[in-house]
N, C-alpha and C positions, 0 to 999 in steps of 0.2 A: 213305603211300598215294599212288599215282601217278595216280589218277583223281578227278575232282570230280563226275562224273555217272554215272548208270546208265541204260541203255536196255533196257526189257523188250520182247521180240519174241514175237509169236504168228505163226509161219510155217507156212502150210499149202500144199496143192497148187494153190490158185488165187490166194491173195494173202497178203501179209505186213503186219502191223500193228506199229507201234512206239509205246511210251510212254516218254517221257524224263522222268527225275526227277533232282533234286539229291540229295546224300548224306543229306539229312534227310527224304527221302521226299516232298518237294513236287513235284507234277506241273508240268512246265514246257511240254511240248508233245507233240503226237501226229503220227504220219506213217503213210504206207501206200505199198506198192509191189506188185510182182508175185509170182509163185509162189516158195515157199521150201521145197520138199521135197528134203531132202538125199540121200534114197535115189534119187530120180529124176535129179537134176542138182545136185550140190553147188556147182558154179561159178555156176549161175544163182541158187541159193539165197543164196550169199554176196553176189552183186550186188544181190538184192532186199533183203537185210538192210541193206546199206550205204545203198541208195537210201531205204529207209523211215526209217533213222536220220537221214540228211541232211534228209529232208522234215520230220521232227520238230524237228530243230535249226533249220531255216529258220523254222518256225512260232513260235519263241521270240523271234526278232530279237535274240538274244544271241550274242556272239562265241565260240561253243563249237566245238571241233574234236573229231573222232572220237578223237584221241589222248588226250583227257581223259575218255573215256567207257568204262565197263565194259559189255561186251556180255553181257546175260543173255538167252539165246535159247532159246525153246521151239519146236522145229522138227519138222515131220513127217519121219519116217524116222530120228530120233535114237534110236529104240528098237533099231535095228540097229547093232551095234558098228562094223562096217566102214564104214557110211555116216557115222557120227559121226566116226570117225578121219579119213576122207577130207576131211570138212568142216574139221576142226580143223587139218589139214595145209596148208590154203590160207592164203595171205597175206591179212592184213586190217589195217585202220588203227587198230583199237581198242587201248586200254590193256591190256585183259585180256579173256578170253572164258570164259564158263560156258555149257554147252549141256546141255539136257535135252529130252525129247520134248515136242511140243506137247500131247500127251495129259496128261502129268504136270503141265505148267504150267497147263493148264486146270483140272485137278482141284484143285491147290493153291489156285488163285485162287477157284474156285467155292465152296470150303469154308473159305476163309481159313486154310489150313494145318491144319485140323482133319480128323478122320476123315470119310470120305465116299466115294461112288462117282460115276463120271461116264462117260457114253457121248457120244462126239463123232461126229456124222454130218454131214459136209460133202462135199467132193470125195471123201474117203476115210471110213472108219469104223473106230473102235477103242473100247476100253473099259478102265477101270482101277478098282481099289478101293484106297483109301489108308486103312490101318487100323494103329494102333500103330506108325506111322512107316514102314510097309512098303507098297510098291506091288505089286499083283497085276494084271498086264495080260492082256487077252484081245483077240484080233483084231489089226488093224493090220498085216496081212501084205502088203498091196498088192493092186491090182486083179486081177493075174494069178491069184492063189490065194485071194482073200478080198475084204474090204471090202464085204460084202453090205449092202444098204440105202443105200449112199452115192450121191452124185450121179453119180460115175463108173460105178458098178454099174447105176444106173437107165439111164444113157445107153447103156451096152453092152447091157443087156438089151433096150432098145427097138430097137437095131440088129438084134439076133438075131430079134426079133419081126417086123421089117420083112422080113427075108430069108425067114423061114418063111412069111410072108404072100405074098410073091412066088411061093413054091413051091407055094402052095395047101395047105400043112400046117396053117396057122392062118388063120382068116377075115380078110378085109380089114377093118380097123378105122379109127376116126377117128384113132387114134394113128399108124397107118401113113401115112395121108394127110398128117398134119401133119409127120411126120418127113421124108417125101419132099419136101414143100413147103419145109420149113426148110432142107434140104440141096440143094434143086434137083435131085432125082434123077429119072432116067428108066428105070433098070434096076438089077437086083441087081449086075451086074458093075461098074457105075459106083459103087455103094455100097461094094463090097468094095475097090475101088481107092482110094476116098476115105479109108476108115478104116484102111488098111493100116499107116500110121505114126502113128496116134492114140496119145496118152498119156492118163493118167487125167484131166488137166485138159480135154483135148479132148472126151472122152466126157462129162465133167461139164457141159460147155456145152450138151449136149442135154437134160439133166435138166429145165430149166424147161419144155420142150415136153411132157415126160411129165407133169409136175405140173399144167400147165394142162389137158391132156386129162383127167386124173384129176378135176380140179375141175369139168370139163364132163361128167362121168359116163361117160366112155369105159370100156367093160368091160375092154379090154386094158390100159389104163393103170391102172385100179383093181386088176387082178390083180397087176401089178408092185408097186404101192405096198403092197398088203396082204401080199405076200410079204416085202417089206422090213420091214414092221412086225412080222411074225411072227418074223423073225430078231432084231430089236431086243428083243422080249419074251423070247426065249430067252437072249439075251445078258444082259439085265437079271436074269433069274432066276439065271444062273450067277454073276453078280457078287455078289448079295446073299443067296444061299442059306445062307451060313454066318454072315451078319451082317445079319439081316433088318430091323434097326432103322436101318441106315445111311441117311442121306439120299442121294438119287440125283439127279443133274442130267443132263438131255439137252440138249446144246448143238450148235451148228453150223447151217449154212444150211438143213438139212432138219428141224430140231427142230419147227418149227411144223406141218409136214406130218404128222409121225408121232405127235406127242403125243396127239391125240384117238384114236388107234388102239391105244394101249398098254393092256395088261390092267390090271384093277383092282389086282392084287397089285403091279404095278410102279408104277402111277399113285399109289398110296398113299404111296410113298416119294419121289415127285418133289418137288423144291424148286427155287426159282429160284437161279441162281448168285449168290454174294455179290460176287465180284470177277472181273476179267477174267484171261485167260491171261497177258497181259503182266504183270499184278500178280503172278501165281503165279511167273513166271520170275524176276522181281526178288526176290521173297521167298526163292526157292531160292538165288539167287546170294548173298544176304545171309548165309545160313547157311553156304555154302561158304567165303566170305571172312570169316575170323575177325575182321578189323579193323572190320567193320561193326557 
């Protein structure tokens, strides 16, 4: 065996978390870094993975090098084969690399490798069911064509609302006022120019403004949040319709916002995650590497 340690990575569109363990499964340190979506930017993702790992190593005060570490990475975008291939083709300092999607890593961790379902709703959104050793994925297609209910979707939807409000198609709302203040806007043209090169993480940065407006009972923000919750209810039904007893976890930065709005049929299956996505990535790597 050429490695003495393993680092589990949970890499999403906004940030990357690292859990460093020795070969016996003892946790040594934790770290964090920036975005790690390999569909959006594989080079940036690799940099974040390395930075998070180095952060975890530094927290141990041990003389560990990346060359001694097996990378077990659960990364956003790894469900797209081309994105995964592009990431794996990059140079990296690790002893070896195993990559799965952040969704699968989160599901394995949440149910400790047992059957279960999971919806992740953070910067992006996606869902999976793990049953009899097989994953069935739903969503996770990216902001341009999906990711409903996500932080990026909320931000993009809020921007559309602001533009419609400028045009008089939708009424001026507290949400519109707050978005304009948050982005220091004076005109719709200025807004269009500002967001022309936005990515999912940029739109996701607007989500907290929407959430606060929702909590302050803004009707426009409430409409967006309820639309997102309706999508998650439909997604949950699609996940468990053929396995109605499977436990279901809702995780990600928006889980607390949406959980009270889930239907009773979905809520009855909800359970708290048992372990983290980092743990799930490590457990997957252990199965892939027969020497473990």
